[in-house]
Residue frames as qw, qx, qy, qz and C-alpha x, y, z in Angstrom:
[[0.363, -0.659, -0.654, -0.079, 173.04, 34.82, 201.86],
 [0.042, 0.492, -0.174, 0.852, 172.29, 38.16, 203.45],
 [0.497, -0.479, -0.692, 0.210, 171.63, 37.95, 207.17],
 [0.161, -0.822, -0.006, -0.546, 170.39, 40.91, 209.22],
 [0.417, 0.216, -0.672, 0.573, 172.73, 41.10, 212.21],
 [0.330, -0.249, 0.331, -0.848, 170.02, 42.62, 214.37],
 [0.824, -0.056, 0.122, -0.550, 167.50, 39.77, 213.89],
 [0.411, -0.298, 0.859, 0.068, 169.71, 36.91, 212.69],
 [0.685, 0.474, 0.504, -0.227, 167.20, 36.38, 209.82],
 [0.353, -0.165, 0.591, 0.706, 168.18, 35.90, 206.20],
 [0.372, 0.372, -0.204, -0.825, 166.60, 37.56, 203.20],
 [0.362, 0.088, -0.842, -0.391, 166.20, 34.23, 201.63],
 [0.080, -0.260, -0.896, 0.352, 164.23, 32.98, 204.61],
 [0.265, 0.484, 0.348, -0.758, 161.81, 35.93, 204.49],
 [0.378, 0.317, -0.514, -0.702, 161.41, 35.55, 200.66],
 [0.282, -0.063, -0.947, -0.144, 160.47, 31.96, 201.21],
 [0.004, -0.328, -0.773, 0.543, 158.22, 32.53, 204.16],
 [0.308, 0.544, 0.235, -0.744, 156.23, 35.29, 202.41],
 [0.620, 0.396, 0.638, 0.227, 156.40, 33.58, 198.99],
 [0.129, 0.835, -0.068, -0.531, 157.83, 36.65, 197.37],
 [0.767, 0.407, 0.379, 0.322, 158.70, 36.79, 193.62],
 [0.433, -0.106, 0.194, 0.874, 161.15, 38.89, 191.60],
 [0.205, 0.835, 0.356, -0.366, 159.88, 42.34, 190.77],
 [0.639, 0.616, 0.221, 0.403, 160.67, 44.16, 187.48],
 [0.010, 0.951, -0.131, 0.278, 162.01, 47.18, 189.27],
 [0.328, 0.416, -0.727, 0.437, 164.31, 45.04, 191.42],
 [0.338, -0.219, 0.668, -0.626, 163.81, 43.26, 194.70],
 [0.183, -0.166, -0.965, -0.094, 161.06, 40.83, 195.58],
 [0.406, -0.039, 0.158, -0.899, 157.28, 41.32, 196.08],
 [0.085, -0.319, -0.935, -0.129, 153.92, 39.68, 196.55],
 [0.365, -0.343, -0.161, -0.850, 150.51, 41.30, 196.26],
 [0.084, -0.106, -0.883, 0.450, 148.64, 40.68, 199.46],
 [0.214, 0.587, 0.610, -0.488, 145.48, 42.67, 198.97],
 [0.001, 0.135, 0.477, 0.869, 143.48, 43.96, 195.95],
 [0.332, 0.249, 0.483, -0.771, 140.34, 45.73, 197.07],
 [0.272, 0.395, 0.851, 0.215, 137.12, 44.28, 195.52],
 [0.190, 0.872, 0.282, -0.352, 135.60, 47.84, 195.48],
 [0.533, 0.236, 0.413, 0.700, 136.32, 49.59, 192.17],
 [0.023, 0.484, 0.060, -0.873, 136.33, 53.07, 190.98],
 [0.601, 0.572, 0.208, -0.518, 134.25, 54.29, 188.07],
 [0.392, 0.640, -0.578, -0.318, 136.90, 53.10, 185.60],
 [0.969, -0.006, -0.206, -0.139, 136.80, 49.55, 187.05],
 [0.456, 0.473, -0.598, 0.460, 140.08, 49.88, 188.77],
 [0.641, -0.433, -0.571, 0.275, 140.55, 48.49, 192.33],
 [0.177, -0.949, -0.017, -0.262, 140.43, 51.39, 194.88],
 [0.251, -0.802, 0.529, -0.119, 143.50, 50.08, 196.60],
 [0.923, 0.130, -0.343, 0.113, 146.26, 47.37, 196.68],
 [0.481, -0.770, 0.412, -0.075, 148.90, 46.32, 199.06],
 [0.859, 0.313, -0.384, 0.131, 152.22, 44.36, 198.58],
 [0.713, -0.578, 0.244, 0.314, 155.10, 43.11, 200.57],
 [0.588, 0.758, -0.183, 0.213, 158.36, 44.30, 199.01],
 [0.744, -0.582, 0.186, 0.271, 161.91, 43.28, 200.02],
 [0.424, 0.844, -0.308, 0.116, 165.20, 44.63, 199.00],
 [0.900, -0.244, -0.030, 0.360, 168.51, 42.80, 199.68],
 [0.358, -0.731, 0.265, 0.517, 171.86, 44.52, 200.27],
 [0.254, -0.271, 0.630, 0.682, 173.11, 45.85, 196.93],
 [0.212, 0.512, 0.765, 0.328, 169.69, 45.63, 195.19],
 [0.087, 0.159, 0.018, -0.983, 167.85, 48.78, 194.00],
 [0.374, 0.664, 0.628, -0.157, 164.28, 49.52, 193.35],
 [0.422, 0.146, 0.364, 0.817, 165.14, 51.11, 190.04],
 [0.163, 0.285, 0.084, -0.941, 163.86, 54.67, 189.32],
 [0.027, -0.394, -0.857, -0.332, 160.19, 54.27, 188.38],
 [0.272, 0.041, 0.264, -0.924, 156.87, 56.04, 188.84],
 [0.059, 0.413, 0.908, 0.025, 153.25, 54.94, 189.17],
 [0.116, -0.430, -0.402, -0.800, 150.03, 56.75, 188.27],
 [0.593, -0.670, -0.361, -0.261, 148.62, 56.63, 191.75],
 [0.269, -0.760, 0.418, -0.418, 149.69, 57.69, 195.28],
 [0.801, 0.088, -0.572, 0.156, 151.98, 55.08, 196.97],
 [0.490, -0.753, 0.297, -0.322, 152.47, 54.71, 200.76],
 [0.614, 0.303, -0.677, 0.270, 155.62, 52.91, 201.83],
 [0.708, -0.623, 0.098, -0.317, 155.44, 51.18, 205.21],
 [0.225, 0.527, -0.793, 0.204, 158.50, 49.87, 207.08],
 [0.894, -0.265, -0.226, -0.281, 158.15, 46.39, 208.45],
 [0.860, -0.428, 0.213, 0.180, 161.46, 44.68, 209.43],
 [0.817, 0.232, 0.101, 0.518, 165.21, 44.61, 208.71],
 [0.444, -0.207, -0.007, 0.872, 167.51, 47.55, 208.05],
 [0.221, 0.713, 0.232, -0.623, 166.37, 51.05, 207.31],
 [0.573, 0.496, 0.549, 0.353, 165.46, 51.94, 203.73],
 [0.115, -0.416, 0.139, 0.891, 166.67, 54.88, 201.73],
 [0.411, 0.668, 0.611, 0.108, 163.78, 56.22, 199.41],
 [0.159, -0.262, 0.233, 0.923, 164.55, 58.89, 196.85],
 [0.358, 0.688, 0.627, -0.074, 161.82, 60.81, 195.11],
 [0.176, -0.201, 0.273, 0.924, 161.77, 63.35, 192.32],
 [0.433, 0.652, 0.420, -0.460, 158.76, 65.31, 190.99],
 [0.462, 0.825, -0.065, -0.319, 160.56, 66.57, 187.91],
 [0.935, 0.207, 0.043, 0.285, 163.58, 64.28, 187.30],
 [0.358, 0.742, -0.226, 0.520, 165.96, 67.15, 188.14],
 [0.175, -0.520, 0.578, -0.604, 166.05, 67.42, 191.97],
 [0.646, -0.240, -0.724, -0.025, 165.64, 64.52, 194.45],
 [0.504, -0.601, 0.326, -0.528, 164.52, 64.36, 198.08],
 [0.477, 0.148, -0.850, 0.167, 165.88, 61.61, 200.30],
 [0.693, -0.446, 0.079, -0.561, 163.67, 59.93, 202.85],
 [0.197, 0.289, -0.907, 0.236, 164.67, 57.19, 205.41],
 [0.780, -0.305, -0.229, -0.496, 162.19, 54.54, 206.49],
 [0.521, 0.145, -0.764, 0.351, 162.94, 52.60, 209.65],
 [0.564, -0.588, -0.579, 0.025, 162.24, 52.13, 213.27],
 [0.495, -0.311, -0.273, 0.764, 164.54, 54.78, 214.79],
 [0.058, 0.903, 0.403, 0.139, 162.25, 57.82, 214.97],
 [0.356, -0.885, 0.046, 0.297, 165.02, 59.83, 216.81],
 [0.506, -0.285, 0.504, 0.639, 167.43, 59.28, 214.09],
 [0.284, 0.443, -0.229, -0.819, 165.13, 60.83, 211.54],
 [0.082, -0.038, -0.926, -0.368, 163.63, 57.52, 210.22],
 [0.565, 0.043, 0.193, -0.801, 159.97, 57.26, 209.80],
 [0.513, 0.072, 0.845, -0.132, 157.65, 54.19, 209.66],
 [0.493, 0.605, 0.617, 0.100, 155.84, 55.48, 206.51],
 [0.105, -0.424, 0.256, 0.862, 156.26, 57.75, 203.62],
 [0.582, 0.642, 0.470, -0.168, 153.74, 58.89, 200.82],
 [0.273, -0.176, 0.539, 0.778, 155.03, 59.17, 197.34],
 [0.452, 0.524, 0.175, -0.701, 152.50, 61.28, 195.27],
 [0.779, 0.451, 0.431, 0.063, 151.16, 59.94, 191.94],
 [0.627, 0.747, 0.037, 0.217, 153.62, 60.47, 189.03],
 [0.212, -0.870, 0.444, 0.008, 156.61, 61.20, 191.18],
 [0.685, 0.419, -0.585, 0.113, 159.77, 59.29, 190.32],
 [0.653, -0.618, 0.361, -0.245, 161.07, 56.98, 193.14],
 [0.677, 0.401, -0.598, 0.154, 163.97, 54.75, 193.88],
 [0.653, -0.662, 0.256, -0.266, 164.86, 52.78, 197.02],
 [0.651, 0.342, -0.648, 0.199, 167.65, 50.71, 198.48],
 [0.801, -0.526, -0.279, 0.061, 168.21, 48.86, 201.72],
 [0.048, 0.855, -0.402, 0.324, 170.79, 50.37, 204.05],
 [0.487, -0.459, 0.715, -0.203, 171.77, 46.99, 205.45],
 [0.276, -0.111, 0.944, 0.143, 171.41, 43.27, 204.80],
 [0.063, -0.389, -0.785, -0.478, 167.78, 43.50, 203.77],
 [0.252, 0.105, 0.273, -0.922, 164.60, 45.56, 204.24],
 [0.015, 0.438, 0.882, 0.171, 161.00, 44.42, 204.27],
 [0.201, 0.179, 0.149, -0.952, 158.47, 47.11, 203.52],
 [0.344, 0.550, 0.760, -0.042, 154.83, 47.33, 202.40],
 [0.018, -0.085, 0.260, 0.962, 153.47, 49.47, 199.66],
 [0.289, 0.613, 0.688, -0.261, 149.81, 50.55, 199.55],
 [0.106, -0.006, 0.454, 0.885, 148.63, 52.11, 196.36],
 [0.228, 0.648, 0.676, -0.267, 145.42, 54.02, 195.76],
 [0.906, 0.102, 0.037, -0.409, 143.76, 53.81, 193.40],
 [0.891, -0.193, 0.399, 0.101, 145.06, 50.18, 193.12],
 [0.213, -0.560, 0.645, 0.474, 148.31, 49.35, 191.36],
 [0.836, 0.488, 0.234, -0.086, 148.22, 48.39, 187.66],
 [0.637, -0.219, 0.404, 0.619, 151.31, 47.57, 185.66],
 [0.397, 0.660, 0.425, 0.476, 149.75, 49.63, 182.84],
 [0.163, -0.967, -0.067, -0.183, 150.32, 52.63, 185.20],
 [0.705, -0.590, 0.225, 0.322, 153.90, 51.73, 185.97],
 [0.589, 0.782, -0.125, 0.162, 156.93, 53.22, 184.16],
 [0.790, -0.328, 0.072, 0.513, 160.64, 52.38, 184.57],
 [0.031, 0.890, -0.201, -0.408, 162.97, 55.35, 183.92],
 [0.829, 0.537, -0.115, 0.101, 164.98, 54.98, 180.72],
 [0.836, -0.119, -0.076, 0.530, 168.69, 54.28, 180.96],
 [0.400, 0.380, 0.061, 0.832, 169.45, 57.85, 179.94],
 [0.358, -0.852, -0.312, -0.219, 167.31, 59.34, 182.63],
 [0.109, 0.820, -0.364, 0.427, 169.35, 61.94, 184.60],
 [0.534, -0.570, 0.548, -0.298, 169.68, 59.76, 187.79],
 [0.455, 0.319, -0.806, -0.204, 169.77, 56.43, 185.94],
 [0.859, -0.282, -0.256, -0.342, 168.53, 53.07, 187.28],
 [0.816, 0.041, -0.463, 0.345, 171.79, 51.91, 188.77],
 [0.620, -0.652, -0.246, 0.361, 173.48, 52.69, 192.15],
 [0.517, -0.151, 0.089, 0.838, 176.37, 54.76, 190.80],
 [0.037, 0.336, 0.359, 0.870, 173.79, 57.10, 189.26],
 [0.250, -0.625, -0.718, 0.176, 171.45, 57.45, 192.24],
 [0.205, 0.305, 0.026, 0.930, 172.46, 61.21, 192.40],
 [0.297, -0.777, -0.546, -0.095, 170.44, 63.81, 194.23],
 [0.087, 0.655, -0.161, 0.733, 170.46, 67.00, 196.18]]
């Protein structure tokens, strides 16, 4: 059981409390909002999820066909890596300590590759997607992708 030393809360407790389910990219999630307004193609204009990563879990390299805003909520800071072209990466830290370079939100542009991991026991974030998230617009990186989906291949510049 992973317990956050700062809060004394366990990831398992948060997962139960928020009714989170396993996500295909890793971690746990639950969609909390799907806008009833739709674009001209019939797609929700926005969606929102809770997303939790435990220590040692990764949000595997993936991309979506819409802009995604990551929001920090609780737990340890989160490392978010992005890559526009699959060759160079940028590293971003989400968290509450603004003076240590952490930020409470970060926007990943549509079609950018992204991967995340908790920098502690667990991290709870939210992800807003506009237009709304659809699994048909979600792509996991192949195993031979330059940075790979696992921790030892997180690579970057």
